[in-house]
PyMOL CGO cylinders between C-alpha atoms (Angstrom):
from pymol import cmd
from pymol.cgo import CYLINDER

trace = [
    CYLINDER, -3.54, -30.20, -3.18, -0.65, -29.50, -1.70, 0.3, 1, 1, 1, 1, 1, 1,
    CYLINDER, -0.65, -29.50, -1.70, 0.83, -27.61, -4.74, 0.3, 1, 1, 1, 1, 1, 1,
    CYLINDER, 0.83, -27.61, -4.74, -2.57, -25.47, -4.24, 0.3, 1, 1, 1, 1, 1, 1,
    CYLINDER, -2.57, -25.47, -4.24, -1.89, -25.14, -0.41, 0.3, 1, 1, 1, 1, 1, 1,
    CYLINDER, -1.89, -25.14, -0.41, 1.69, -24.00, -1.11, 0.3, 1, 1, 1, 1, 1, 1,
    CYLINDER, 1.69, -24.00, -1.11, 0.59, -21.46, -3.46, 0.3, 1, 1, 1, 1, 1, 1,
    CYLINDER, 0.59, -21.46, -3.46, -1.91, -19.97, -0.78, 0.3, 1, 1, 1, 1, 1, 1,
    CYLINDER, -1.91, -19.97, -0.78, 1.00, -19.36, 1.97, 0.3, 1, 1, 1, 1, 1, 1,
    CYLINDER, 1.00, -19.36, 1.97, 3.25, -17.91, -0.68, 0.3, 1, 1, 1, 1, 1, 1,
    CYLINDER, 3.25, -17.91, -0.68, 1.58, -15.59, -1.34, 0.3, 1, 1, 1, 1, 1, 1,
    CYLINDER, 1.58, -15.59, -1.34, -0.59, -14.81, 1.58, 0.3, 1, 1, 1, 1, 1, 1,
    CYLINDER, -0.59, -14.81, 1.58, 2.88, -14.34, 2.96, 0.3, 1, 1, 1, 1, 1, 1,
    CYLINDER, 2.88, -14.34, 2.96, 4.92, -12.54, 0.24, 0.3, 1, 1, 1, 1, 1, 1,
    CYLINDER, 4.92, -12.54, 0.24, 2.25, -10.05, 0.17, 0.3, 1, 1, 1, 1, 1, 1,
    CYLINDER, 2.25, -10.05, 0.17, 2.30, -9.67, 3.96, 0.3, 1, 1, 1, 1, 1, 1,
    CYLINDER, 2.30, -9.67, 3.96, 5.83, -8.95, 3.37, 0.3, 1, 1, 1, 1, 1, 1,
    CYLINDER, 5.83, -8.95, 3.37, 5.19, -6.47, 0.58, 0.3, 1, 1, 1, 1, 1, 1,
    CYLINDER, 5.19, -6.47, 0.58, 2.54, -4.80, 3.70, 0.3, 1, 1, 1, 1, 1, 1,
    CYLINDER, 2.54, -4.80, 3.70, 5.59, -5.19, 5.97, 0.3, 1, 1, 1, 1, 1, 1,
    CYLINDER, 5.59, -5.19, 5.97, 7.64, -3.32, 4.05, 0.3, 1, 1, 1, 1, 1, 1,
    CYLINDER, 7.64, -3.32, 4.05, 5.19, -0.83, 3.13, 0.3, 1, 1, 1, 1, 1, 1,
    CYLINDER, 5.19, -0.83, 3.13, 4.43, -0.27, 7.09, 0.3, 1, 1, 1, 1, 1, 1,
    CYLINDER, 4.43, -0.27, 7.09, 7.97, 1.25, 7.84, 0.3, 1, 1, 1, 1, 1, 1,
    CYLINDER, 7.97, 1.25, 7.84, 7.18, 4.57, 8.66, 0.3, 1, 1, 1, 1, 1, 1,
    CYLINDER, 7.18, 4.57, 8.66, 10.66, 5.98, 7.87, 0.3, 1, 1, 1, 1, 1, 1,
    CYLINDER, 10.66, 5.98, 7.87, 12.35, 4.56, 4.68, 0.3, 1, 1, 1, 1, 1, 1,
    CYLINDER, 12.35, 4.56, 4.68, 15.75, 4.59, 6.28, 0.3, 1, 1, 1, 1, 1, 1,
    CYLINDER, 15.75, 4.59, 6.28, 14.43, 2.19, 9.28, 0.3, 1, 1, 1, 1, 1, 1,
    CYLINDER, 14.43, 2.19, 9.28, 14.17, -0.68, 6.82, 0.3, 1, 1, 1, 1, 1, 1,
    CYLINDER, 14.17, -0.68, 6.82, 17.83, -0.66, 7.15, 0.3, 1, 1, 1, 1, 1, 1,
    CYLINDER, 17.83, -0.66, 7.15, 18.22, 0.02, 10.45, 0.3, 1, 1, 1, 1, 1, 1,
    CYLINDER, 18.22, 0.02, 10.45, 21.01, -2.62, 12.98, 0.3, 1, 1, 1, 1, 1, 1,
    CYLINDER, 21.01, -2.62, 12.98, 22.65, -2.27, 15.86, 0.3, 1, 1, 1, 1, 1, 1,
    CYLINDER, 22.65, -2.27, 15.86, 25.02, -4.27, 18.01, 0.3, 1, 1, 1, 1, 1, 1,
    CYLINDER, 25.02, -4.27, 18.01, 22.05, -6.74, 19.14, 0.3, 1, 1, 1, 1, 1, 1,
    CYLINDER, 22.05, -6.74, 19.14, 20.24, -6.95, 15.19, 0.3, 1, 1, 1, 1, 1, 1,
    CYLINDER, 20.24, -6.95, 15.19, 22.77, -7.54, 12.91, 0.3, 1, 1, 1, 1, 1, 1,
    CYLINDER, 22.77, -7.54, 12.91, 20.28, -8.28, 9.93, 0.3, 1, 1, 1, 1, 1, 1,
    CYLINDER, 20.28, -8.28, 9.93, 18.09, -5.30, 8.58, 0.3, 1, 1, 1, 1, 1, 1,
    CYLINDER, 18.09, -5.30, 8.58, 13.75, -5.86, 7.81, 0.3, 1, 1, 1, 1, 1, 1,
    CYLINDER, 13.75, -5.86, 7.81, 15.33, -4.75, 4.40, 0.3, 1, 1, 1, 1, 1, 1,
    CYLINDER, 15.33, -4.75, 4.40, 18.31, -7.20, 4.04, 0.3, 1, 1, 1, 1, 1, 1,
    CYLINDER, 18.31, -7.20, 4.04, 16.46, -9.88, 5.17, 0.3, 1, 1, 1, 1, 1, 1,
    CYLINDER, 16.46, -9.88, 5.17, 13.36, -8.77, 2.77, 0.3, 1, 1, 1, 1, 1, 1,
    CYLINDER, 13.36, -8.77, 2.77, 17.13, -9.00, 0.30, 0.3, 1, 1, 1, 1, 1, 1,
    CYLINDER, 17.13, -9.00, 0.30, 17.28, -12.63, 1.34, 0.3, 1, 1, 1, 1, 1, 1,
    CYLINDER, 17.28, -12.63, 1.34, 13.88, -13.93, 1.14, 0.3, 1, 1, 1, 1, 1, 1,
    CYLINDER, 13.88, -13.93, 1.14, 14.11, -12.86, -2.58, 0.3, 1, 1, 1, 1, 1, 1,
    CYLINDER, 14.11, -12.86, -2.58, 16.90, -13.95, -3.60, 0.3, 1, 1, 1, 1, 1, 1,
    CYLINDER, 16.90, -13.95, -3.60, 16.12, -17.99, -2.03, 0.3, 1, 1, 1, 1, 1, 1,
    CYLINDER, 16.12, -17.99, -2.03, 12.75, -17.95, -3.34, 0.3, 1, 1, 1, 1, 1, 1,
    CYLINDER, 12.75, -17.95, -3.34, 14.11, -16.81, -7.19, 0.3, 1, 1, 1, 1, 1, 1,
    CYLINDER, 14.11, -16.81, -7.19, 17.10, -19.33, -6.70, 0.3, 1, 1, 1, 1, 1, 1,
    CYLINDER, 17.10, -19.33, -6.70, 15.13, -22.27, -5.06, 0.3, 1, 1, 1, 1, 1, 1,
    CYLINDER, 15.13, -22.27, -5.06, 11.57, -22.41, -6.98, 0.3, 1, 1, 1, 1, 1, 1,
    CYLINDER, 11.57, -22.41, -6.98, 12.17, -19.63, -9.68, 0.3, 1, 1, 1, 1, 1, 1,
    CYLINDER, 12.17, -19.63, -9.68, 15.58, -21.06, -11.21, 0.3, 1, 1, 1, 1, 1, 1,
    CYLINDER, 15.58, -21.06, -11.21, 15.70, -24.31, -9.99, 0.3, 1, 1, 1, 1, 1, 1,
    CYLINDER, 15.70, -24.31, -9.99, 11.98, -25.04, -10.81, 0.3, 1, 1, 1, 1, 1, 1,
    CYLINDER, 11.98, -25.04, -10.81, 10.39, -22.61, -13.23, 0.3, 1, 1, 1, 1, 1, 1,
    CYLINDER, 10.39, -22.61, -13.23, 13.78, -22.41, -15.28, 0.3, 1, 1, 1, 1, 1, 1,
    CYLINDER, 13.78, -22.41, -15.28, 14.09, -18.28, -14.83, 0.3, 1, 1, 1, 1, 1, 1,
    CYLINDER, 14.09, -18.28, -14.83, 17.85, -18.27, -15.31, 0.3, 1, 1, 1, 1, 1, 1,
    CYLINDER, 17.85, -18.27, -15.31, 18.02, -16.15, -11.86, 0.3, 1, 1, 1, 1, 1, 1,
    CYLINDER, 18.02, -16.15, -11.86, 21.27, -16.03, -10.78, 0.3, 1, 1, 1, 1, 1, 1,
    CYLINDER, 21.27, -16.03, -10.78, 22.14, -15.78, -6.91, 0.3, 1, 1, 1, 1, 1, 1,
    CYLINDER, 22.14, -15.78, -6.91, 24.17, -13.54, -4.79, 0.3, 1, 1, 1, 1, 1, 1,
    CYLINDER, 24.17, -13.54, -4.79, 23.56, -14.37, -1.35, 0.3, 1, 1, 1, 1, 1, 1,
    CYLINDER, 23.56, -14.37, -1.35, 26.21, -11.87, -0.19, 0.3, 1, 1, 1, 1, 1, 1,
    CYLINDER, 26.21, -11.87, -0.19, 24.68, -8.91, -1.23, 0.3, 1, 1, 1, 1, 1, 1,
    CYLINDER, 24.68, -8.91, -1.23, 21.28, -10.21, 0.01, 0.3, 1, 1, 1, 1, 1, 1,
    CYLINDER, 21.28, -10.21, 0.01, 22.98, -9.25, 3.18, 0.3, 1, 1, 1, 1, 1, 1,
    CYLINDER, 22.98, -9.25, 3.18, 25.25, -6.26, 2.45, 0.3, 1, 1, 1, 1, 1, 1,
    CYLINDER, 25.25, -6.26, 2.45, 23.46, -4.34, 0.47, 0.3, 1, 1, 1, 1, 1, 1,
    CYLINDER, 23.46, -4.34, 0.47, 21.72, -0.84, 1.82, 0.3, 1, 1, 1, 1, 1, 1,
    CYLINDER, 21.72, -0.84, 1.82, 20.03, 1.78, 1.01, 0.3, 1, 1, 1, 1, 1, 1,
    CYLINDER, 20.03, 1.78, 1.01, 17.58, 0.27, -1.21, 0.3, 1, 1, 1, 1, 1, 1,
    CYLINDER, 17.58, 0.27, -1.21, 14.30, 2.04, -1.96, 0.3, 1, 1, 1, 1, 1, 1,
    CYLINDER, 14.30, 2.04, -1.96, 11.42, 0.71, -0.48, 0.3, 1, 1, 1, 1, 1, 1,
    CYLINDER, 11.42, 0.71, -0.48, 10.03, 1.14, -3.82, 0.3, 1, 1, 1, 1, 1, 1,
    CYLINDER, 10.03, 1.14, -3.82, 11.73, -0.66, -5.38, 0.3, 1, 1, 1, 1, 1, 1,
    CYLINDER, 11.73, -0.66, -5.38, 12.23, -3.45, -2.68, 0.3, 1, 1, 1, 1, 1, 1,
    CYLINDER, 12.23, -3.45, -2.68, 8.06, -3.85, -2.66, 0.3, 1, 1, 1, 1, 1, 1,
    CYLINDER, 8.06, -3.85, -2.66, 8.62, -3.91, -6.85, 0.3, 1, 1, 1, 1, 1, 1,
    CYLINDER, 8.62, -3.91, -6.85, 11.00, -6.69, -6.35, 0.3, 1, 1, 1, 1, 1, 1,
    CYLINDER, 11.00, -6.69, -6.35, 8.33, -8.76, -3.85, 0.3, 1, 1, 1, 1, 1, 1,
    CYLINDER, 8.33, -8.76, -3.85, 5.62, -8.72, -6.67, 0.3, 1, 1, 1, 1, 1, 1,
    CYLINDER, 5.62, -8.72, -6.67, 8.12, -9.98, -9.29, 0.3, 1, 1, 1, 1, 1, 1,
    CYLINDER, 8.12, -9.98, -9.29, 9.12, -12.85, -6.72, 0.3, 1, 1, 1, 1, 1, 1,
    CYLINDER, 9.12, -12.85, -6.72, 4.90, -13.58, -6.08, 0.3, 1, 1, 1, 1, 1, 1,
    CYLINDER, 4.90, -13.58, -6.08, 4.87, -13.92, -10.16, 0.3, 1, 1, 1, 1, 1, 1,
    CYLINDER, 4.87, -13.92, -10.16, 7.93, -16.12, -10.33, 0.3, 1, 1, 1, 1, 1, 1,
    CYLINDER, 7.93, -16.12, -10.33, 6.67, -18.76, -7.09, 0.3, 1, 1, 1, 1, 1, 1,
    CYLINDER, 6.67, -18.76, -7.09, 3.18, -18.69, -9.14, 0.3, 1, 1, 1, 1, 1, 1,
    CYLINDER, 3.18, -18.69, -9.14, 4.62, -19.46, -12.56, 0.3, 1, 1, 1, 1, 1, 1,
    CYLINDER, 4.62, -19.46, -12.56, 7.01, -21.91, -10.98, 0.3, 1, 1, 1, 1, 1, 1,
    CYLINDER, 7.01, -21.91, -10.98, 4.41, -23.76, -9.02, 0.3, 1, 1, 1, 1, 1, 1,
    CYLINDER, 4.41, -23.76, -9.02, 1.93, -24.03, -11.92, 0.3, 1, 1, 1, 1, 1, 1,
    CYLINDER, 1.93, -24.03, -11.92, 4.08, -26.13, -14.09, 0.3, 1, 1, 1, 1, 1, 1,
    CYLINDER, 4.08, -26.13, -14.09, 4.23, -28.67, -10.87, 0.3, 1, 1, 1, 1, 1, 1,
    CYLINDER, 4.23, -28.67, -10.87, 2.51, -31.76, -10.39, 0.3, 1, 1, 1, 1, 1, 1,
    CYLINDER, 2.51, -31.76, -10.39, 1.51, -33.80, -7.68, 0.3, 1, 1, 1, 1, 1, 1,
    CYLINDER, 1.51, -33.80, -7.68, 3.92, -36.51, -8.96, 0.3, 1, 1, 1, 1, 1, 1,
    CYLINDER, 3.92, -36.51, -8.96, 6.67, -33.95, -9.06, 0.3, 1, 1, 1, 1, 1, 1,
    CYLINDER, 6.67, -33.95, -9.06, 6.50, -33.02, -5.50, 0.3, 1, 1, 1, 1, 1, 1,
    CYLINDER, 6.50, -33.02, -5.50, 7.44, -36.90, -4.75, 0.3, 1, 1, 1, 1, 1, 1,
    CYLINDER, 7.44, -36.90, -4.75, 11.14, -36.25, -6.80, 0.3, 1, 1, 1, 1, 1, 1,
    CYLINDER, 11.14, -36.25, -6.80, 13.83, -35.60, -5.31, 0.3, 1, 1, 1, 1, 1, 1,
    CYLINDER, 13.83, -35.60, -5.31, 14.88, -31.80, -5.73, 0.3, 1, 1, 1, 1, 1, 1,
    CYLINDER, 14.88, -31.80, -5.73, 17.31, -31.59, -7.91, 0.3, 1, 1, 1, 1, 1, 1,
    CYLINDER, 17.31, -31.59, -7.91, 20.23, -29.60, -5.94, 0.3, 1, 1, 1, 1, 1, 1,
    CYLINDER, 20.23, -29.60, -5.94, 21.79, -31.05, -2.63, 0.3, 1, 1, 1, 1, 1, 1,
    CYLINDER, 21.79, -31.05, -2.63, 20.73, -27.61, -0.19, 0.3, 1, 1, 1, 1, 1, 1,
    CYLINDER, 20.73, -27.61, -0.19, 21.13, -29.36, 3.27, 0.3, 1, 1, 1, 1, 1, 1,
    CYLINDER, 21.13, -29.36, 3.27, 23.86, -32.29, 2.80, 0.3, 1, 1, 1, 1, 1, 1,
    CYLINDER, 23.86, -32.29, 2.80, 21.16, -34.90, 1.98, 0.3, 1, 1, 1, 1, 1, 1,
    CYLINDER, 21.16, -34.90, 1.98, 18.59, -35.65, -0.34, 0.3, 1, 1, 1, 1, 1, 1,
    CYLINDER, 18.59, -35.65, -0.34, 15.29, -34.06, -0.44, 0.3, 1, 1, 1, 1, 1, 1,
    CYLINDER, 15.29, -34.06, -0.44, 11.94, -34.77, -1.88, 0.3, 1, 1, 1, 1, 1, 1,
    CYLINDER, 11.94, -34.77, -1.88, 10.77, -31.53, -3.64, 0.3, 1, 1, 1, 1, 1, 1,
    CYLINDER, 10.77, -31.53, -3.64, 7.70, -31.40, -1.49, 0.3, 1, 1, 1, 1, 1, 1,
    CYLINDER, 7.70, -31.40, -1.49, 9.94, -31.32, 1.64, 0.3, 1, 1, 1, 1, 1, 1,
    CYLINDER, 9.94, -31.32, 1.64, 11.80, -28.42, 0.05, 0.3, 1, 1, 1, 1, 1, 1,
    CYLINDER, 11.80, -28.42, 0.05, 9.00, -26.69, -0.62, 0.3, 1, 1, 1, 1, 1, 1,
    CYLINDER, 9.00, -26.69, -0.62, 7.81, -26.98, 2.54, 0.3, 1, 1, 1, 1, 1, 1,
    CYLINDER, 7.81, -26.98, 2.54, 10.80, -25.49, 4.03, 0.3, 1, 1, 1, 1, 1, 1,
    CYLINDER, 10.80, -25.49, 4.03, 10.77, -22.74, 1.98, 0.3, 1, 1, 1, 1, 1, 1,
    CYLINDER, 10.77, -22.74, 1.98, 7.51, -21.84, 2.81, 0.3, 1, 1, 1, 1, 1, 1,
    CYLINDER, 7.51, -21.84, 2.81, 8.51, -22.31, 6.99, 0.3, 1, 1, 1, 1, 1, 1,
    CYLINDER, 8.51, -22.31, 6.99, 11.81, -20.06, 6.14, 0.3, 1, 1, 1, 1, 1, 1,
    CYLINDER, 11.81, -20.06, 6.14, 9.97, -17.31, 4.46, 0.3, 1, 1, 1, 1, 1, 1,
    CYLINDER, 9.97, -17.31, 4.46, 7.17, -17.46, 7.54, 0.3, 1, 1, 1, 1, 1, 1,
    CYLINDER, 7.17, -17.46, 7.54, 10.47, -17.52, 10.05, 0.3, 1, 1, 1, 1, 1, 1,
    CYLINDER, 10.47, -17.52, 10.05, 11.87, -13.98, 8.34, 0.3, 1, 1, 1, 1, 1, 1,
    CYLINDER, 11.87, -13.98, 8.34, 8.52, -12.50, 7.89, 0.3, 1, 1, 1, 1, 1, 1,
    CYLINDER, 8.52, -12.50, 7.89, 8.07, -12.80, 11.63, 0.3, 1, 1, 1, 1, 1, 1,
    CYLINDER, 8.07, -12.80, 11.63, 11.54, -11.45, 12.38, 0.3, 1, 1, 1, 1, 1, 1,
    CYLINDER, 11.54, -11.45, 12.38, 10.92, -8.66, 10.02, 0.3, 1, 1, 1, 1, 1, 1,
    CYLINDER, 10.92, -8.66, 10.02, 7.33, -7.53, 11.56, 0.3, 1, 1, 1, 1, 1, 1,
    CYLINDER, 7.33, -7.53, 11.56, 9.72, -7.81, 15.07, 0.3, 1, 1, 1, 1, 1, 1,
    CYLINDER, 9.72, -7.81, 15.07, 11.97, -5.22, 13.45, 0.3, 1, 1, 1, 1, 1, 1,
    CYLINDER, 11.97, -5.22, 13.45, 9.21, -3.15, 12.30, 0.3, 1, 1, 1, 1, 1, 1,
    CYLINDER, 9.21, -3.15, 12.30, 7.46, -2.75, 15.18, 0.3, 1, 1, 1, 1, 1, 1,
    CYLINDER, 7.46, -2.75, 15.18, 10.69, -2.23, 17.49, 0.3, 1, 1, 1, 1, 1, 1,
    CYLINDER, 10.69, -2.23, 17.49, 11.64, 0.67, 15.13, 0.3, 1, 1, 1, 1, 1, 1,
    CYLINDER, 11.64, 0.67, 15.13, 7.97, 2.49, 14.59, 0.3, 1, 1, 1, 1, 1, 1,
    CYLINDER, 7.97, 2.49, 14.59, 7.35, 2.78, 18.61, 0.3, 1, 1, 1, 1, 1, 1,
    CYLINDER, 7.35, 2.78, 18.61, 7.20, 6.65, 19.73, 0.3, 1, 1, 1, 1, 1, 1,
]
cmd.load_cgo(trace, "trace")
């Protein structure tokens, strides 16, 4: 049951991420920052893609994805169409990985130490879903601030 709930939440929020990126009126705004905002919507999007492809795709789905976390925050001017494709690819990766999990797998210790202590796979997947929601809200706020007349 938890796996199906997680699939619903990840799909909902990744599709919302796609909507947010598509909704920037000016493609350059995706990468806008100022002294008060250090992470652009585009960099937060890349961060979410890297995060999910690492912890769900590579670890659970065995995709072979190799993360470059610093690049998630330093890369600029990735075309909107490329970001959207990366989101769509991530949706497939997350769904494929969650499809191979069993409810018993959720009770197992997640294979990596991420927060300096062991945690169950179920706990960590819930964390990843809330992490996605947190940054999705930041992207939404970033976009709306920039799209004001």
